[in-house]
C-alpha positions in Angstrom: 0.0 0.0 0.0 1.5 3.3 -1.1 2.3 6.1 1.4 1.4 9.5 0.2 3.7 12.4 0.9 1.5 15.5 0.4 3.5 18.7 -0.2 1.8 22.1 0.1 2.7 24.1 -2.9 1.2 27.3 -1.7 3.3 27.5 1.5 5.5 30.4 2.3 8.3 30.6 4.8 7.1 31.6 8.3 5.8 35.1 8.4 6.9 35.8 4.8 4.7 37.8 2.5 4.0 36.4 -1.0 5.7 38.2 -3.9 3.7 38.3 -7.1 5.3 36.2 -9.8 7.8 34.6 -7.4 7.8 30.8 -6.8 6.6 30.0 -3.3 8.9 28.0 -1.1 6.3 25.2 -1.0 6.4 24.8 -4.8 10.2 24.8 -4.6 10.1 22.1 -1.9 7.8 20.0 -4.0 10.1 20.3 -7.1 13.2 19.4 -5.0 11.5 16.4 -3.5 10.4 15.2 -7.0 13.8 15.8 -8.4 15.5 13.8 -5.6 13.0 11.0 -5.9 10.7 9.3 -3.5 11.6 6.2 -1.4 10.1 2.9 -2.2 6.3 2.8 -1.7 6.0 6.6 -1.4 4.2 8.8 -3.9 4.9 12.6 -3.8 1.6 14.5 -4.3 1.3 18.3 -4.5 -1.6 19.9 -2.7 -2.7 23.6 -2.7 -3.1 24.0 1.0 -2.6 22.0 4.2 -4.0 24.8 6.4 -0.6 25.2 8.2 0.0 28.7 6.8 1.7 30.1 10.0 4.2 27.2 10.0 6.1 27.7 6.8 6.5 24.9 4.3 4.4 21.9 5.3 4.0 18.2 4.3 1.7 15.4 5.4 2.1 11.7 5.4 -0.8 9.3 5.1 -1.9 5.9 4.0 -5.1 3.8 4.7 -5.2 2.1 8.1 -2.3 4.1 9.5 -1.6 7.2 11.6 -1.2 10.4 9.5 1.1 13.3 10.3 1.4 17.0 9.3 4.9 18.6 9.6 5.7 22.2 9.3 8.5 24.8 9.5 10.4 22.9 6.7 13.1 24.4 4.6 13.3 23.6 0.9 17.0 24.3 1.0 18.0 22.0 3.9 15.3 19.5 4.7 14.7 17.5 1.5 16.8 14.5 2.5 15.3 14.3 6.0 11.7 14.6 4.7 12.4 11.7 2.3 14.1 9.7 5.0 11.1 10.2 7.3 8.7 9.3 4.5 10.6 6.1 3.9 10.6 5.2 7.6 6.9 5.9 7.7 6.3 3.7 4.6 8.2 0.8 6.2 6.3 1.0 9.5 3.4 -1.2 10.3 0.8 1.5 11.0 2.6 4.7 10.6 4.2 4.7 14.1 8.0 5.1 13.6 9.9 4.9 16.9 10.7 8.5 18.0 14.5 8.0 17.9 14.4 6.6 14.4 12.6 9.7 13.0 14.6 12.5 11.4 15.0 15.4 13.9 12.7 17.6 11.9 9.9 15.0 12.3 10.6 14.8 16.0 10.5 18.5 16.6 8.3 19.9 13.9 5.2 17.8 14.0 2.0 19.9 13.8 -0.6 17.1 14.0 -0.9 13.3 14.5 -4.2 11.9 13.2 -5.5 8.5 14.2 -6.3 5.9 11.5 -9.8 5.9 10.2 -11.5 2.7 11.3 -12.2 0.1 8.6 -15.8 -0.4 9.9 -18.1 1.4 12.3 -17.8 -1.5 14.8 -14.1 -0.8 15.3 -14.9 2.5 17.0 -16.8 0.5 19.7 -13.7 -1.4 20.8 
């Protein structure tokens, strides 16, 4: 089952105003991730907004039946390798729970949200 690495292409750096005609840092981050290449079982998917606007460049990791994460305050100039390493570790995990010490530092310190898996059936919520 493929992991999806969603990359916000409309993100700016923290507290940075958009400049008309200039590429936004989120779009640059997406391009650099694509250029470097995704780890096995990871698809890089651009999205127009992750609603993390006050947190600079943001990405999200998700896959069916697993925990999902949103990370922010990412830098397209320095964080590409760590984002891809973290996505690879997530893809290799059983349900999206990568041991804390095995996560890249940016994934340990810059997590904005951790979202529980969606139950496969309504009965699972009763357990």
